[in-house]
C-alpha positions in Angstrom: -1.9 20.6 -10.8 -1.9 17.8 -13.3 -3.5 14.5 -12.5 -0.9 11.8 -11.7 -2.2 8.4 -10.4 1.1 6.5 -10.4 4.5 7.2 -9.0 7.7 5.4 -7.9 9.6 6.6 -4.8 12.5 5.5 -2.7 11.6 5.3 0.9 14.3 5.3 3.6 13.6 5.3 7.4 16.1 6.9 9.8 19.1 5.0 11.1 19.3 4.3 14.8 22.0 6.3 16.8 25.1 4.5 18.0 25.5 3.6 21.7 28.3 5.4 23.6 31.3 3.9 25.4 32.0 6.2 28.3 33.2 6.2 31.9 32.6 8.6 34.6 35.4 11.1 35.1 34.6 13.3 38.1 36.8 15.0 40.7 37.1 13.0 43.9 35.3 10.0 42.3 37.7 7.1 42.1 37.2 4.5 39.3 33.9 5.9 38.0 31.8 3.3 36.3 30.5 3.1 32.8 28.0 5.7 31.9 27.6 5.5 28.1 24.0 6.2 26.9 21.9 4.5 24.3 21.4 5.8 20.8 18.1 7.3 19.7 15.7 5.4 17.4 15.5 6.4 13.8 12.4 8.1 12.5 9.6 6.1 10.7 8.3 7.0 7.2 4.5 7.2 7.7 2.0 7.7 4.9 -1.1 9.6 5.9 -4.3 9.5 3.8 -5.7 13.0 3.3 -8.8 14.1 1.5 -7.1 17.4 0.7 -4.8 15.5 -1.7 -6.2 14.3 -5.1 -3.2 13.4 -7.1 0.3 11.9 -6.8 1.9 14.8 -8.8 4.0 15.9 -5.8 6.1 12.7 -6.1 7.2 13.6 -9.6 9.6 16.0 -7.9 10.1 14.3 -4.6 11.2 10.8 -5.4 13.2 10.2 -2.3 11.6 10.1 1.1 14.0 10.1 4.1 13.2 10.2 7.8 15.6 11.7 10.3 18.3 9.6 11.9 18.5 9.0 15.6 21.4 10.7 17.4 24.1 8.8 19.3 24.1 8.3 23.0 26.2 10.5 25.3 28.1 10.4 28.5 26.3 10.4 31.8 23.8 7.9 30.5 22.3 10.5 28.1 20.0 8.9 25.6 20.4 10.1 22.1 17.5 12.1 20.5 15.1 10.0 18.5 14.8 10.9 14.8 11.6 12.7 13.8 9.1 10.6 11.8 8.5 11.7 8.2 4.7 12.2 7.6 3.9 11.9 3.9 0.4 13.0 2.9 -1.2 11.0 0.1 -4.7 10.9 -1.5 -7.3 8.7 0.0 -7.3 5.5 -2.1 -3.5 5.3 -2.4 -2.0 1.8 -2.5 1.7 1.3 -1.6 3.3 -1.7 -3.4 6.9 -3.0 -2.8 9.3 -4.4 -5.5 7.9 -7.9 -5.1 4.4 -6.8 -5.9 3.2 -7.1 -2.3 0.8 -4.5 -0.9 2.6 -2.6 2.0 -0.3 -0.3 2.7 -3.8 0.4 1.4 -5.1 3.8 2.6 -8.8 4.0 2.1 -10.0 6.4 4.9 -9.2 10.0 5.6 -6.6 10.3 8.3 -5.6 6.7 8.1 -1.8 6.1 8.8 0.6 3.4 7.8 4.2 2.9 8.7 5.7 2.1 5.4 9.4 2.0 6.6 10.2 1.6 10.3 13.2 3.4 11.7 16.2 1.4 13.1 16.5 1.0 16.9 19.3 2.8 18.7 22.3 0.8 19.9 22.9 0.2 23.6 25.7 2.2 25.4 28.2 0.4 27.6 26.1 1.4 30.7 23.6 -1.1 29.5 26.0 -4.1 29.8 27.0 -3.7 33.4 26.6 -6.8 35.4 28.1 -8.4 38.6 30.8 -10.1 36.5 31.3 -7.3 34.0 32.0 -4.2 36.0 33.7 -2.1 33.2 32.3 -3.2 29.8 34.0 -1.4 26.9 31.4 -2.5 24.4 28.5 -0.5 22.8 26.2 -1.3 20.0 25.8 0.4 16.6 22.4 1.7 15.7 20.3 -0.3 13.3 19.9 0.8 9.8 16.4 2.1 8.9 14.3 0.1 6.6 14.5 0.9 2.9 12.4 0.1 -0.1 11.5 1.2 -3.6 7.7 1.7 -3.6 5.2 2.0 -6.4 2.3 4.3 -5.5 -1.0 3.8 -7.2 -4.1 5.9 -6.7 -7.4 4.1 -6.9 -10.3 6.5 -6.6 -13.0 5.6 -4.0 -16.4 6.3 -5.6 -19.9 4.8 -5.3 -20.6 4.7 -9.1 -18.1 4.1 -11.9 -19.0 5.2 -15.4 -17.7 2.9 -18.1 -18.3 2.6 -21.8 -16.9 3.3 -25.3 -15.5 6.7 -26.2 -18.2 9.2 -26.9 -20.8 7.2 -25.1 -21.9 10.3 -23.1 -20.2 9.6 -19.8 -18.7 13.1 -19.4 -21.9 14.8 -20.5 -23.9 12.9 -18.0 -21.4 13.7 -15.2 -21.5 17.4 -16.1 -25.3 17.5 -16.0 -25.9 15.6 -12.7 -22.9 16.9 -10.7 -20.7 19.8 -10.1 -17.9 18.3 -12.2 -16.6 20.1 -15.3 -15.1 17.4 -17.5 -13.9 18.2 -21.1 -16.6 17.5 -23.6 -16.3 17.4 -27.4 -17.6 15.5 -30.4 -14.6 13.2 -30.9 -13.3 10.1 -29.3 -11.1 10.0 -26.2 -12.1 13.5 -25.0 -11.6 12.2 -21.4 -7.9 11.7 -20.8 -8.0 11.4 -17.0 -10.6 10.2 -14.5 -13.1 12.8 -13.2 -15.0 12.8 -10.0 -18.4 14.4 -9.3 -20.7 14.5 -6.3 -24.4 13.8 -7.3 -27.3 14.7 -5.1 -30.3 12.3 -5.2 -33.7 13.9 -4.2 -31.8 16.2 -1.9 -31.6 13.4 0.6 -28.4 11.6 -0.2 -25.3 12.1 -2.4 -23.3 9.7 -4.5 -19.8 10.0 -5.7 -19.4 9.3 -9.4 -16.1 8.4 -11.2 -15.9 8.9 -15.0 -12.9 7.1 -16.6 -11.6 7.4 -20.2 -13.5 5.3 -22.8 -12.7 1.6 -23.5 -12.5 0.0 -26.9 -12.1 -3.6 -28.0 -8.5 -4.7 -27.2 -8.1 -2.2 -24.4 -6.7 -5.0 -22.2 -3.9 -5.3 -24.8 -3.2 -1.6 -24.7 -5.4 -0.4 -27.6 -6.7 3.2 -27.4 -5.9 4.4 -23.9 -5.9 0.8 -22.7 -7.4 -0.4 -19.4 -4.9 1.7 -17.4 -7.6 3.7 -15.7 -9.9 0.8 -14.7 -8.1 0.7 -11.4 -10.3 3.7 -10.5 -13.5 1.7 -10.6 -12.1 -1.4 -8.7 -13.5 -0.1 -5.5 -16.8 1.2 -6.8 -20.0 -0.4 -5.5 -21.8 -0.2 -8.9 -20.8 0.2 -12.5 -23.0 2.4 -14.8 -22.4 1.1 -18.3 -23.3 3.8 -20.9 -24.1 2.9 -24.6 -24.8 5.2 -27.4 -28.3 4.5 -28.8 -27.0 5.0 -32.3 -24.8 1.9 -32.3 -25.6 -0.4 -35.3 -25.2 -3.5 -33.1 -25.9 -2.3 -29.6 -25.8 -5.8 -28.1 -22.3 -6.4 -29.6 -21.1 -3.1 -28.2 -22.3 -4.1 -24.7 -20.4 -7.5 -25.0 -17.2 -5.7 -26.1 -17.1 -3.6 -23.0 -18.0 -6.6 -20.8 -15.1 -8.6 -22.3 -12.7 -5.8 -21.5 -14.0 -5.6 -17.9 -13.5 -9.3 -17.6 -10.0 -9.2 -19.2 -8.8 -6.7 -16.6 -6.4 -8.1 -14.0 -9.3 -8.1 -11.6 -12.5 -9.4 -13.2 -14.9 -6.4 -13.0 -17.6 -7.8 -15.1 -19.3 -9.4 -12.1 -19.9 -6.1 -10.3 -23.5 -4.9 -10.0 -24.3 -2.8 -13.1 -26.9 -0.4 -14.5 -27.0 -0.3 -18.3 -27.9 3.1 -19.7 -28.8 3.9 -23.3 -27.8 7.5 -24.0 -28.4 10.3 -26.5 -32.1 9.5 -27.0 -33.2 13.1 -27.6 -35.3 13.4 -30.7 -35.6 9.7 -31.4 -38.9 7.8 -32.0 -39.9 5.7 -29.0 -40.1 2.6 -31.2 -36.4 2.9 -32.1 -35.4 3.3 -28.4 -37.6 0.3 -27.4 -36.1 -1.8 -30.2 -32.5 -1.0 -29.1 -33.3 -1.8 -25.5 -34.9 -5.1 -26.5 -31.8 -6.1 -28.3 -29.7 -5.3 -25.2 -32.0 -7.4 -23.0 -31.1 -10.5 -25.1 -27.5 -10.3 -23.7 -27.9 -8.6 -20.4 -28.7 -10.6 -17.2 -32.3 -10.3 -16.1 -31.4 -8.7 -12.8 -29.5 -5.9 -14.5 -31.7 -2.8 -14.9 -31.7 -0.8 -18.3 -32.5 2.9 -18.6 -32.9 5.2 -21.6 -31.8 8.8 -21.0 -30.9 12.1 -22.6 -28.4 14.1 -20.6 -29.0 17.0 -23.0 -32.7 17.3 -22.2 -32.4 15.8 -18.7 -34.9 13.0 -19.7 -34.9 9.9 -17.5 -32.2 11.1 -15.1 -34.3 11.1 -11.9 -35.4 7.4 -12.0 -31.8 6.5 -13.1 -30.3 8.2 -10.0 -32.9 6.7 -7.7 -32.0 3.2 -8.9 -28.3 4.0 -8.6 -28.8 5.0 -5.0 -30.9 1.9 -4.3 -28.2 -0.4 -5.7 -25.4 1.4 -3.8 -27.3 1.1 -0.5 -27.9 -2.6 -1.2 -24.2 -3.2 -1.8 -23.2 -1.3 1.3 -25.8 -3.2 3.4 -24.4 -6.5 2.0 -20.9 -5.5 2.9 -22.0 -4.6 6.4 -23.8 -7.9 6.9 -20.7 -9.8 5.7 -18.5 -7.9 8.2 -21.0 -8.6 11.1 -21.1 -12.3 10.1 -17.3 -12.5 10.0 -17.0 -10.9 13.4 -19.6 -13.4 14.8 -17.7 -16.3 13.3 -14.6 -15.1 15.1 -16.4 -14.9 18.4 -18.1 -18.4 18.1 -15.4 -20.5 16.7 -14.7 -22.0 20.1 -11.7 -22.4 22.3 -8.4 -21.8 20.5 -6.3 -24.8 19.8 -2.9 -24.4 21.4 0.1 -25.6 19.3 3.7 -25.6 20.1 5.5 -23.3 17.7 9.1 -22.5 17.2 10.1 -18.9 17.6 11.0 -17.9 14.0 13.0 -14.9 15.3 15.4 -17.4 17.0 15.7 -19.7 14.0 19.1 -19.8 12.2 21.0 -22.0 9.8 24.6 -22.6 8.9 25.7 -23.1 5.3 29.2 -23.9 4.0 30.0 -21.6 1.1 33.5 -23.0 0.2 36.4 -24.6 2.0 37.2 -21.5 4.2 33.9 -19.6 4.4 30.6 -20.3 6.2 27.3 -18.4 6.1 25.1 -18.0 9.1 21.5 -16.7 8.5 18.7 -16.0 11.0 16.7 -12.9 12.0 18.0 -12.6 15.5 21.6 -13.3 14.9 21.7 -11.0 11.9 20.2 -8.3 14.0 23.0 -8.8 16.6 25.6 -8.7 13.9 24.2 -5.5 12.4 24.5 -3.8 15.8 28.1 -5.0 16.4 31.0 -2.6 16.1 33.5 -4.8 14.3 36.3 -2.3 15.0 35.9 -3.0 18.7 37.3 -6.3 20.0 35.0 -6.3 23.0 32.0 -6.0 20.7 33.3 -8.9 18.6 33.7 -11.0 21.7 30.2 -10.3 22.8 28.9 -11.5 19.4 31.0 -14.7 19.7 29.4 -15.2 23.2 25.9 -14.8 21.8 26.6 -17.2 18.9 27.9 -19.7 21.5 24.8 -19.4 23.7 22.5 -19.9 20.6 24.4 -23.0 19.6 25.7 -21.6 16.4 29.4 -22.1 17.2 28.7 -25.8 17.9 27.0 -26.1 14.6 30.0 -24.5 12.8 32.3 -27.0 14.5 30.1 -29.9 13.3 30.2 -28.4 9.8 34.0 -28.6 9.8 35.1 -25.0 10.5 38.8 -24.5 11.2 40.8 -21.7 12.9 41.2 -18.8 10.5 38.0 -19.6 8.5 35.6 -16.7 7.8 32.1 -16.6 9.2 29.6 -14.4 7.3 26.5 -13.4 9.2 23.8 -12.2 6.8 24.9 -9.3 4.6 26.6 -7.1 7.2 28.6 -9.2 9.6 31.9 -11.0 9.0 34.4 -12.4 11.6 37.2 -14.9 11.8 36.8 -18.2 13.6 
C-alpha cells in the first residue's frame, strides 16, 4: 500500500429519528391516551487511533464517512433504534482539522478515540408532552440533523529521533544500518521520496524510533526540491539528528542552510534539541575530519554534540546512539516534570473564584433583515426550531409558546414586527408572525 499522509474527507454523523404522534387504540379502552415514542439518536463518527494503520491511503477511495441514522419512534411508546456509531481506524499521529483550520482531534496514542461528528438527538414523541393541561398533544419533534464537516486529515509520525539534512547526506544509509528499515538508497539526490521509520536497539537495553524524511535544500520553505512538506513528521520528535556530508566545501554554510529551513517552517523546529553528525568519513585522514568538525563548531551552539561516523564501516555508531538515547531520556524527563508541575499548580491555585455567567446556550438576538423579515439567532432557539415539524400546526404553536417564554416574541414586538411578517430562526426555521 502506498504511503499517503494527507487526505480530505466528508464526515457526516447520523440524523436523529423523528418522534411519533400516536394514540392508543385498543378494544374496550375508551379514549386511549397518547403513546407516541421518541426517535433514536443518530450514530457518531468516531476516529480510533490504531498502530496497525500506517498510512491514510484508505481515504483515497473512501472520501465520505457516514454514520447510521436513528430510527423513528413507534406506537406504544416504543423508542426508535439508535443509529450505530461509525468507527474509523486511523494511524497513530493523525490530526483532524476542520475547514477553519481548527484542530478537531489529535490522536497520539494507540486506542485513543475522538468523536469527530456527534449524531443528532432523536425527537420526542407526543407521549413526552402529556401534562395536566395537555391531555392529548398532537405534537412530536423531528430528529436533529447529525453534525457534518469537511475534514483534512494529516499524519504526523511519532518518533524519538528525526533525521534531517540535505539530499544524499546519508540519512537512509544510516537508518538501514542501525535499524530493520529498508529505505531506498542510491547515489543521486532525492532518493527518499517518503518518510521511513526504523526501530533502533541501543545496547540491547532500550529502543528508539527513528524517522527519516526526504532531504531539504535551500528554499525548501518556498517549495524548492520536495519542499518542507514532510517536516510535519519531525514536529513531534524529541531530538533532531542533523546529518552533513563530510565532503561539503563549506560545511558550516551547509549546516546554516538546513537550520534556516527548519526555522522557516510553519512551526520553528530549529530550537529542538539536536545532534550534528558528520557522515561518510570512511577512508578520510583524521586531520580532514577534525578540520571539518572545527568549522562546524564555529556556528553550532556549544551544548549541541557533534559526531563523525561512517555508516558503511559502522564507525562511531555506538557512541552516537548512546548520546541519542541520553538526550531522548532527558527530553522525556523534562516533559514529565513539566506535567507534574502543571498538575501541582492546578491543585494549589487556591479556592476558585465564583463569577456570575450568562448561559450561552440560552442567549439569543433579534435582527431586522428588511421591512417584512426578522432573523432570530441563538443556540437553544435554533435547536428547538430544527426539531419542529412545520407541517404540523400544533408543533408550530409549541415553538411560538417557547419563543414567548424566552422573551423573543416581546423583543420582536419592540423591533416593530407586524402581523404577516416572516420570522427566520437560524437556517432551518421560518414562520409567520
